[in-house]
N, C-alpha and C positions, 0 to 999 in steps of 0.2 A: 587837443586834451582837454578839458578842465577840472576842478575838484572842486567841490561842494561843501564849505566845512560842516554846513547844516545837515547832510545826509551823510559826510561821511566816504563819499563815493565820487572815483575818477571817473572821465567819462570820456571815452578814446575809442575814435575810428578804428577799427581794424581792419587791414584789409591782408590776403592772401594771391599771391599768384604763383603758383604753383611751377617749376622751370626742370626742365632736367638736361644736365650739361653728360657728353662723353670728351674724352681724347681724341686729339684728332694727329693720328701718329705721324700721316706725312706733314704737317704742319712747318711753311716754312714764312720766314720775317717776308711781311708786304707782301704775299703769294697771294698769286688771285685764280680763284679755279670757277671758271661760270658751273652755273648750278649750286653751286655751294650759298646761304645764304649772306648777305653781306660782306662777300669777301672781298669786293674791290670798295666798297666804303670807306675805308680806313680802321676797320674796326673790325681788325684779325685777332680771334682772342686761343687761337688754338683751342677751340674746344667745336663740339655741334649741339644746337641747343633743342630741344626736344624732339632729337631723333625717334626716341623711344616716348612714346606721351605719357605723361604725367599722370600720376595714378589718382589725384584730386581734380575739382575743377578750381579754377578762382571763385575768391567770395570776399563778401564784404559784411561788416554788420558794426553797430554800435553796440559797445560793452560799457556797461555800469558795474562796474570794479572795487570791490571791494578791498584795499589792501593791506585791511588791519587780517580779516576772513582770508585772503588768499584764493575771494571764489569772485565770480562775477554773482552779483543782484539782478540783474536782467539786462536781456540781449533781444537787442531788431536787427533781426537777416536784410540786407542789401540785395537789389541784382547785382550789383557791380562792385569792384573793389575799392573804385576809384571816389571817392564821398570828401565830405568837407569836415573841417576841424571842429570842433564845439563850444558851447557857449553855456555857461549855469548859473542860472542868479539865486537872488537870496529868496525870489518869488519861489521857489522850489520847480523851478520850469529848468530844461536842457531844450536848446535851441540849433539846427543842423542843416546843413542844404545835403543833396542830393545827388548822385550823378544822375540820376532819372530826372531832375528838375522840380523838385519840391523845397518848400524849406520847411521844417515841421517843428514845433515846439513839443516837448513830451513832458508829462509827469516827471520830476526827478527822483522821486522815490521810487514808484512802481512800472517807470517805461509808459505811462497808458499815452496813447498820441489824444494830444486836446486839440491842434488848428495844423494847420497846413495852405500852403500858398504856391500853384505855378510860380516857378521862377523862368522858361521860357529856354534854359538850357538847363546844363548839369553846372554843379556848384565844385568847389573843391578849397574857398578858402572857408578859414572861420568867423562866426558873426562876433559882434562889438554892441555893447550897451556903452549908453552915456544918458547923462541929466541936462534938459536944460532949461532954464526956469521952472524948476521942479518937475518937470512934465519927462517920463523917460522912453527913447525909442531905442529899436532896437537895430545895427544897419548889416546888411553883409553884401559882400564884392560878387558879382553871380559873372563867371565865368567860367568855360571850360577850357583846358590846357593840363598839362605837364606832362610827363613821358607815356604813360599810358594813355591819356585825352590825346594825343596826337596821332594814334592810328582805331584810336576805339573810342566808342560813344556810346550812351543809354538815352538818348534823346531823338525826335523826330524833327526834334526843331531846336534852332540857334537861334544866337542876339548877340549883337556888342556886349563887349563888359560893361557889365552897369552897374551901381550903387541902389537896391533896392533900402530904405530906409519906413521901417513900419515904428506905429502910433497905436495905442487905444485910440479910437476913433477917429483914425484915418481912412480918407477916401478918396485918396487921389486914385486914377485908373492905371495899371498894369499898361508898359508899353505892349505893340503888336508882336506876335513870337512870329518868325520866320523860317517855311521850313525849309529842309535841306533838301538842296535840289539833285536828288537821285530818283529821277523817274525814269528818264530815259538816257539807255547804253548814249556811249558812241558811237557816230554812221559815218558812212561817206569818205575815211579814211583810206588812201587807195594801197595796197600792202602787195605784195607777194606773199604767197600762202608757204612756199617754201623755205621760207624765213623763219614761220613760225617757231620752229623745235629747235634754231639757234637763241632766237627772239627769248622763249622762253628761260634759259639756261641765263642769258643773259640779263634780265628783269631779277630774277631771281637774284643773282648776285649783286644787283645794283641797286633794285629798285622794291623791292617789297617789302620790307619791313620797314619802310614808311609809309608805304604809298597801298600796300594790299592787293590782292589779288583783284584787276580787274573788273567790275561789276560785283564781285562776292563779296569782299570786308564791308562793313558801312564805312568805313572811315571814321576819320573825326577832324582834328583843328587840320590836317593834310588832308588833301581831297584825292579818293580816289579815282584813278585815272577814267578807268572804264567809265565815268559818270560827266565827264568835261567835254565841253564843246570841241566839234572835231578841229576846229584852227590852233587850238592849242596843241592838240597829239599832230596836228600836220607840222607846226614850228617846235618840234617838242627840242632841237638842238638849240634853240633858243634861252630855251630853259635849261638845259645840260650842263653848256658850255659858258662858264661865266654871266648867270642868269639873274635874273631882279632877282630870285627865291633868297641867293648866297649871304644876303644882307641878313638872311632870316632862319640863316643857318640849314641850311641844304648845302651837301656839297658839291665842289666844281668840279665836274669827272674830265675836265682838260688834261689832256694826257693820260688817260685811264681808256677812256672809250671813243671809237672812232668814230667818223661821219656812217660809216655803213654799219657799226654796232648799231646809233642810235634807229637808222631806219628797220633791222631787226625788231625791235625793241619795240617800233611803234608796229609793226606786223601783230607783235605774241598780244598788242592792247587791244589794237581793231580785229584778230582774229579771232580770241578771246568772249571781248562784247558780240561780236559776229554769230557764236557757238552757243554763245545763254542766253539769246534774245528769241521772247518767246515768238512762235510759232505760230501764225495764223489760219 
């Protein structure tokens, strides 16, 4: 959020992520209920989320708010709730990065888009501006993340965390943007089809909140397991039990899942990929 004393407006990235909650009458502390989302992840809140779909859809918008009149001067709708912070300047500009990988400059008074450039991946940071030897620069840290960004995204390309710096007359080339690897569904993992129903319930209780539905959801910074190389799924236990990702926030399922449970989760992942794979 930023304020421009010349326009008298506040420029706010507004987000709406609707959610419905219902009481879980059968809740027990640390109770595990297969098929209940994230019930075995330590996030057992005595509520059911989105059992009844919300009546509105997620939204994001850039709002130029007049705090005196208590109303919007102008609004720009965006395709995702998860967009960057704002910067407004004495030159009557507003800068913002977006979830769909753009860095945009608007007229601060009217909201007219004046300039934009691709950033290669979504943006959640706010830009900054500064002077060096009398020359003005605008910098933005580009990188997708945050809670919403773990499992959702609005771009087909990604890149490492990158700082972009812009100035009038700047000519440095943009870095190459790498496409998300979502072209090939996992294939070749051996499984027992009879394990798929139980594996479904286990996956919903332990995995779906972060990894989404295999091969269906787009995935964010956390990969969609339906598009992983088969070697990862075949060795899933090495990631589930005290795996390398625990240092980056993944729960350790030691004592919560058994090796047999992991086999059934693998069956669900590969079985789902096989079920949705286009038939030639």
